[in-house]
N, C-alpha and C positions, 0 to 999 in steps of 0.2 A: 443593348436589348432589343430581343426580335420577337417574331410573332407570337402573339399569344394563342394556345389549341386551343384552352378552356377557359371560361369564364373565372376571374380572379376569385368571385364571390361566388364558389362553387357549391350546385350541389353534392350531397355524399353519393354514391353511385353504389350503393351497398343494400338498401332498403331497410335501413337504420337512419333518425333522426337525431333520437337521445340514447341508445347503444342497444334497445331490444329488436329484437326479432320481427317482422312481420312472420306472421303465424303462417307456416305450413312452407317458410322458404328457408335455405341456409343464410347463415347471414355471409353478406360479399364484403369486401374490402374498400377502404376509402380509397377514391382514385386523386393521388395528386396533378392539380393540374401543371402543364409544363410551359414552362416559359425560360424564355432559350437565353442564358446569361452566356456573352463570350468575353476571352481577352487573352491577350497572346503573350505567350513565353517560348523562349527562345526558338524567339521565331515562328513559331508555330500558332495557329490560331485552335481554343480548348474550348468547347461547349460543356454548362453543364446545366440543364435544365433546373434542377432542383435548389438554385444557389438561393431563391429567395425565400427556402425556409427559415436560413441563418436569422429573418428578422422577425426576434420576439417581441418587437414591438406593434408588428402589423397582427391586428385580430384575427384573419383568416391563417394565420398559424397557427397561432392557440386552437384555431377551432379545429383547426386541421390534427393538430397532437389529440386533442379532445375525440377525435372521432376515430383514428386510430385508439386509443384507449377504451372506447365503447366497441370496437369491433373486437379486440383482443377478450373486453370481459364477457361479448357474444359467444365467441367461439372457444373459452373457459368454461363458461357458466355450469358445463355438467361438470368438474372436477370439483367443483366449489365443498362438494360432502366431506370429498378427499384432502381438500387443504385445509379444511378446517380439523378433521383427525387428525392432518400429519403437525399442524402448529400444535396441537395437544399434545400429541406425543412428544416433539423438541421441547414443550414446556414442562414436562414431565420428567425429563434429564437434566433438569436445569435445577438447582437451588437458590431460589429467588431471595429468599432473604439471607443475607450471608456478611461473610467479615473477610478482609483482606488482612495477608500477614503485618504488621505493623512491622516500620521501619522507623529506628529513634536514628533522632536528628537530635545532639545538643542532651537536652536535656528532656526532649519531648516523645511522645511515641507515635508517628504518624500510619492512619490508614483508612480504607474507605470502606464503609459496608453499603449492601440494599437493602432493600423492602419490597417485601410481595407485594407486587399490583405498583410498584413506583419505578415509571421510565429510566434513571436515571441514580450513578451512584452517588454518595454524600461522605464529602471528604471531613473527616473529623481527628481529632490529635487528642493525646491525654497527657500530664507532666506528672514528671516521676515515676510513674509505674502503671503497667495497663489495669493498676485497681484502680486510678485516680478520676476522678470527675471527666465524663468523656467535653469536648468543646468543638462543637458544630464550625467549619471554617466555612464548608461551601457548598448549598446542596440546591444543587441544580434542579429538582423539581421544583420549588419557590420561583430561583429564577427563571425557570420556565413557563411561568402557567401562564397560560393563554393563548402561546406559541408553540409552533409546530414545528421546531427542531431549536437545539440548544444544543453548542458545541464546543466545551475545552478547549484553547490551545496550550497558551501557556500557565503554568501554576509553580511560583518560586516562592518562597520564604525567607525574609532578610534575615541575616546572619544570627539577628541580636530576637530572630522568633517571634516578635511582633506585626510585623507587615508581612502582609498575603500579598503579592504582586499577581494577576492572574486577565487571562483573554479570555472575551467570549465571543461566540458567532451564531445571531440567530438568522438567516437563511439561507446559509445551505452552502457558501460561495466561497467559505476560506479566508471570509475578511472580517477580522478581529478586531477589537475594540480593548485598547486596555482599562483595567481596574486598579486600582488599592485598597484592601482593607485594613484596618486599624485595627489588630488581632483584640486588642488590648479594651475597645470600648466597643465592637462591631459595628464600628462607623466604615462608612466608604469615604474614603478622599475624593475631595474633586480633581487632582491628580489625572487625565486620560489622555487616550489618544487613540484616533483612527489608525485599521491598515497593520495591526501592530503583527510582524512575527515571529520576534525574540525577544527574551529578557535575560537581563541578569541582573543582582543585586550586589553593588560596591561595598564594601566593609564599612561605610560610615554609616549604613542604614539609611538611608537620605538620598542617595543618588541613582537612580535606576541608570544600565544601557539597554539602547532598543535600537531594534531594527523594523522598517517597516518598508512595505513594498510599493510599488508604482500602481495605480489608480487602474490605467491600460491593459497590462501587460500580466500583473502581478510578480513582478520579480522583487524580492529581496533587495532593494537597489541602497538604500540611505540606514546609515546609525546617526545613533540623539545617544545627548545624553541631560538627563531628565533630573534637576535635584525638586525633590516634595516640597508643594510651596510655591513653585514658580509656575507661570502663565505661560514663558516661553520656554523650550528645550533648546537645547544648541544640536545642531549638528553637525558633527566629525567627519565625514563622510560618504562620499556619493561613489557610488560603481559605476563608472562609464563602459565598461563591458556591456553590451548586452546578452551573451552567453553566460556571466557573472551571477550569483546571489552570495548573499552575505549574510552572515549568522552573528549571533552573541551569544558567547556559556560564560562558565566561571571552571578554572581546576579545581579537583577537587581538595586538594589544601588547599582552596581560599585563596593563594596568595597571586593568582594574575586572573583578570580579564579578558578572554579571546574572542579576536575581530576575526571570525575567517571569511575568505573569499573563494569562492569553488566552482567550477565547469565541471562533467563530466570528466576531466583528463587533465587537469592543473587546478592547482589550489594555492592560498599565499595567506600569512597568516600575519596578524598582528598583536603586538600584548600591551598591556600595562597593570602595572601595580594597583591589587585592588584597594589597599590601604592610603592611594593616592589618587583622586578618581579625577581630580582637576586637570590629571597632567595629559601630555600627548601619549597617542598608539604608535606602538614602535613597529618597523613593517621588520619582521624576524629575518626571513628569504626572499627576495622577491623573484615573483612567476618566472615561473618558466613553461612555454608550450610544455607540458607534455610529461610535469612533474607535478606528481600529488604527493604532499606530505602533510602530514597532522600533528598537532601541536599539544605536549601535556609537561607536566611540570611538578616535580619531587625532588624537594634537598636539596635548593641550592641547582639543580640540571633540569635543564632540559631536556625531553624525549620527544624525539623525533621518528615518528613513524614513515618512510619515506619507499617509495616505488622505482626511482634513481637506481637505476642500474639492477634494477631488484624484482621485478616482475608483479612479483606476489609482495612484495614489500619487505626489509627488512627496520629493524627500531636500533638508532644512536641516541649516545648521550651526550650532551654538550654542555659543558660551565653558560650558566644565566649572565655570566658578564661580561664575558668572549665565548657569541655563538656563534663566529665565524665559520667557514665547515671547513677550515680547515685545523679545526678544536674539537671537531664531533669524531665521536669514537662508538666500534661495534656494541652495542648488547643484547641484541637478536638478529641473527645471520641470515642474509637470503634462503632459503630452503625451493628449489623448483617445484618439490609436490605440494608446500604448505602453504594455504595464505591465511596472511597475520592479518586482522582482521580491525583487530584492536591493541589495545595494551591498556592495561588499566592498573593504576600507582598505587598505593599505601605505602603509611609511613617502614613497613616492615617486609613488605609483601610486594609483588607485581604479578600480573594475571594477564600470559601471554591467550588472548582472544583467537580462536583460530580454525580453519577450515580446510579437507584433504577427503578427495573422495565421495563430496556430498554429505560428510557428516561433520559436524560440530565438535570441534577440539579445547579445551580449558589448561594449560598447564601455568604453576604457578610455581615463583623465584620468590626465594630467601634469602633477605637482602643479607641478615646476617651469618649464615650457614654460605650464600653462595650457591645453593644447591636447587636445581628445576624436581619439579613432583608434577603429578598430574592427576587430575579428578576423571577417574575411570566409570564407564557408563557401560551396561551388559546388553542388551537389545541392540539385535543387528542395522535396527530405522530406528533415529532418534531425530532431536532438535533437544541442545543444550545453550542457555543466554544467559547474559550476565544479567543478574537482578538488580535490586537498589542497595547500592550500596554509597550512601551519601559521607557517610565517616571516616575517615582521613586516615585516625588510629586504631581501625579495628583492628580484631584480630582473625575475623572470620570475613568470607567471603559469599555472598549470595548469591546462586545462581537458578535459574529453571532449567527445569527438564520437562519433557513431556514427549509422548511417541504416537505415534498411531492407531495404539493401545493404550498407551498409559494416561491416563489424566494431568491435567498440567500441575506439575508439583513443583514447591518452595523449598529448598535445601539452604543450610548455612556450614561453609568448609570453612572446619577448625584448621587455620595454619599452621597451629605447636602438633596437633596429634594426630593432622593426615587424613580426621574421620569425617565424614559426612549426617549432617544430621538432618534428617525430615522433618518439617516444618507446617505443612499442609500438602495431600493432595487436596484435590481439583473433588469435592463429592460430584457422581452423577447417579443420581437418584432413577430412579424409574426401572429398579430390577439389571441394569448394567453390570454385565462379567466378564472380566477383561481377558479372562480365563478362554472363554469361548470365539475367539478372535487371534487371525496368525496376521501377520507382516512378515513382509520377506525384501529383500533388494535381486534386482536382474536390471541387465548389460545389456543392450539392444547395437548391433553393429549398423550405426549407421551408414549410407550408402556411398562415404569418402574413407569407412571403414575407423570412424570415431566411437569409440564405447562411451555412450549414454545413458547414464544408471534411470532407470524407476524403483520410484517406492507403491507397494502393494501394501493392502489390504483388506481382508474376507474371514466370511466366517466360518467356521468350520463347518464342513460339510461341502462347501463347494467345490463345484465339480468341474475340471476343467476338461470339458466335451464341448465348448464353440457353442452349447446353448444359452450360456448366461449373460445377462448381459451386463455391460461396465460400463462407468465411470471415467475420463480419460481427462485429468487438469493439468496443466500448465501457463505457465505465467511467459520468462523466457528475455526480458529485457532490463536495462538499466543496469545491471552486472547485482541484482536483485535473484539470490536466487531463493527456492522454495524448501521451506524447512517441513522436515516429515512428522507435521503437528497434529496435534490429538484435535477433534468437532467429534462435539456431543451429536450436532444437527448429521452428522454422513452417518448418523447409524440408521436413521430412517431408509438409507440406500442398503448397508451393509448388512439389515434385518429383514429385509425382502431379497434379497441372496443376489446383490450385487459384489462384484468388487470393485474398490476403488483404487485407483492409481493415480500419480503425480510421475509426471516426465522433467527430470533437470534439465532442459533439453541446453544449447550454446544462446547466450543473452545474459545468464543468471551469472553467479559468480560461485558455483556449487564446485567444479573443478577447479578453483583461482578465477585467477585475473584473464589467463587466458581464455579461459570459456568464457568471458566477456565481452572481449575481443571479439574472438570466431563468431558473434553473434550481433555484432554491430557494426554499422555505416555498410562499407560495400562486401560487408560478410554475413549485412541479414537472411538473408535468403536460407542462411544454414541452422536458423532459429525454425522456418520451418518445416523443412527437408527434414529434420529432426524429429517433430513430433508427428509427420506422417510417417517415416518408414518406425515412431515406436506403436502407431497402431498399427499399422499393417504386422507388426510383430505379436503384437498379444491377440491377433485374428488367425498367425500361421502357427503360435502356440496353445492356441484352443482354450486363452481367456476366455475370449469372446467371437462373435460374428459382424460382420457388417453391418445384420438387421436389427444387434444391440449393442452395438457401441455411441453412448452417450458420450458428446464431448462439452468440456465448460471452461472460459476463461474470459477474463475480466480488465477492463483498461488497456495496458496495454497488450496484454493476454489474449482481449479482445479482439486488435486487431491481429494477431494469431489465427483466432478463429475465421474472422473473417477473410486471410489467405489461405488458409488451408481447405474452406469450403469453396474458394473460386478454383485450387489446385484440384483438388481431389472426391467433388461434391458426390461422386458414389459411395466414398469410403465409411461416410458416416448415418448412424439414423438422427440422430435429431443434435444440435449446438444449442448452446444458452450463450447468448452471447453479454456479459455484463459491460456495462457502459464502457460503450469497444471505442476504440481510437482506430476509424472506419475511412474515414477521408482525409487519410496521411499527405496527398499529394498538395490538396489547397491547403490545407491548415501550415502546415511549412513552407507554403508561400504567404504564410501573411502575420508578420513578423509581429503586430501588433495582439495578434491572441497571446494566453496566459499559454507559457512553457516554450513557445515555439523557437525561442533564439537561443535559450538556454537546453536546446534539446538537438541543436545542429550536432556537438559533438557525438552523440547517439544515433540520429540518422542520418547526420548529413545537411547542407544548406544545399536546398535547389536552386540556387542564382548559380550554383555553378552546371554546368551541364549535364558532366560526368555524373554526381550524384544526383540531378535529377531524372536522370534516365533508367538509374538503377533505383529510384523511390516508386517511378512512375510503372515499374515494369512488375508488382507489387504490391503497390495501394491498394486496399480492399474496394473500395469506391470506384477507384475507377477501372477493376478489373474485374467486375461482373459482367455476364458473358450469359449469354443463351444456352440452360444447362439446366437439367433435372436436382435441385439443391436439395438438401434435405431440411425437416423441419430445422425451423430456426425462430427463438424467443428471442428478443432483445429489451434489455429493460436498462433505463437509462431515467436521470433526473435534471429537467428543467434549469434548477441551476449548478450543476454541477461546473464548476472552476478550469477543473484537469481536461474532460472530456465534456467538449460542448455537446449539448443535446443533439442540437443538427445532422451530428454526423451517423444517430441511430434512423433518424427518421430518411433525411436523404439515400440512407443504405438501403432502407424497408421500401420506398416511393420506387427506386430503379429497380430492387431482383425483381422484384412484381412484375415488373416489366419484363424480366428475360426470365424468369421462371417458366419449368416448361411442366411441372412436378405436379402435382396434387396438394405437396404441400403444407403446410400453413407457413404462413409466415408473420412472425408479431410483433409487435411494439407496443411495451407498457411504461409509459412515463411515469414520473410521480412529479404530478402538478403543482402541489403543496412545498414547502421549502423542504430540500433537501440536497446531499453533499454529493461527492464522490462516491462515498457510503453509503450513498441513499438515505435512510432515516436517520436519527439519531438515540431513539427512542429505541432500547432493548427487546420491547414490545413488540415495537413496530418492524425492525429490523427481524423478527423472528417469523410476522406475519409477512413479511414479504419472499423471506426464505425459505417455511411450506409452501408459496405460491409456486415458484421456480423446482422449488423439489416436485408438486406435486403433476408439473406440467412434464418435466424430465422422466418422470417413472410414469404415467401415460403416454408418452410416445412408444414405450416398450410397453404395453398391454398392462403396466401394475397402476390399479387404480383404487385399493385398498390394501 
């Protein structure tokens, strides 16, 4: 550690001490002390002046973060009436007292409901019919009394419907504790376990299979068998490979418990007969680097969704008694233009969940007739997903449908008649009229000739003359595509004349698995180039201008935001970086951090010199340079386990020393318990979003 350029116990150099500006003076930002930290990597000395911000136990770190919050509060105080108005406007579009569509499991109908004024949904059920007496299973509003954060993880009912296994997190660090409730008596059993990641019941209604995470890296790495009433649990498996994490689940036909181990590019499954919970797990197919397969079961056959020799996956069947690869038979052949995302199996039918050209598709196979049919969707841009379908013998298939214009809708597809029945469309109060909005799909030719899709929504009357503001959103990592989904909070932009655009850039799976491959590892810069090319297209086609272009991304999408503002700081008016992964190089060099080792197949292992050089060439924190940066708002949580709080803090501290503009660079850090997705309560989440929207709109001169 080198010389200290400023006292560690520093005075805030901003005319502030508690968040209030001195009368007649403009607020000045905190100045983070420079404390030189040196490391040697691949023979090169690396200096990080803000490394000290990683120490949460240091009271000076907390003081600095509080000073940043005070500065942000002072800089945005004038927006508070607008923020309050947006909050009330967003709230007006939410049906606060509501009921989900009930789902049948054996003799019970399960559902959740919300009540006006309460932060969390209430989990309930009724026996026999929907006219029966309501039984409250779990009320997070009661469990969370006196707590700032309540997160529900697992929620799994035993086969006989008498026991509920669930997990709760009270700190926002994805640190879940197991609880088991006897639904007959309402009593919580003494059976518990810390750091539980996934849960599955055996058929005996007494045995639980669990996975737990490592206390430091938060990698799910151990599987356990727990028999109710026993003090100790039996450890069944430990995953040693630090790039893998494990998960336990039950097949829909309830015959098998599956133990999955997976990394970004490789998987391995074990299985155990659910009615023989004391038996050992059997490896289905040993892992092979670069081979991903996923296992399910129906009527004495295993179904294997595999990408071996099939980039977009194909589906095989194999007898459960003779699962060797030589006995595999094709059920769905590979199609290079169609990505098979999943296969849902029922007694009488199967559903192939597919994606092509950034649109979802659901195809139904009738095992009696041997024929395929497809569920049709009429809008040009939409999102469709499987719903809750726990009953193996069902003859209907529940799916969720929505679009940029159409609110979330729940349908049951009758596999006998081929007709879809709408069960519920989410009510959007406050005067929402979908006929007043238009959506469309545009394709952008990127610099290397690849066509990148855009999903666009705007209100009727929007003029493409280059004068209107526009919000461009993207993610582009981990093979996670961005659905063209509905958002009632988005209306605050649309109703003020903005267009909203989702860029389906490489790194997701929007155009299949190759789309992911072309935006990860040594191809990662395609993600950033695609976004910049989409932004320039929107300007060239007069959807907006540089002065009106707002951009937003979260988590790995926050990395995207940091990368593109370094590449083209001139291109954007303002950017919101939500829980942003900005300190990529430093984090990927630290295997003790959550997600680091499991992320090697996505970003690369920087212990390899070529990967190190490539990551270093785009890592947002490392590539900050002297430039006129756009206005930036960074939002983060102190307890975020997926993206460490210090990434935003370090980025802001360093960026201010290099920025040549007069644009604000603001950090808003949630100091109370909160997670990667922010607050847990729905009203708290809405309040946070209202602040972000007020800030973004204010950057283009809209304050009412």
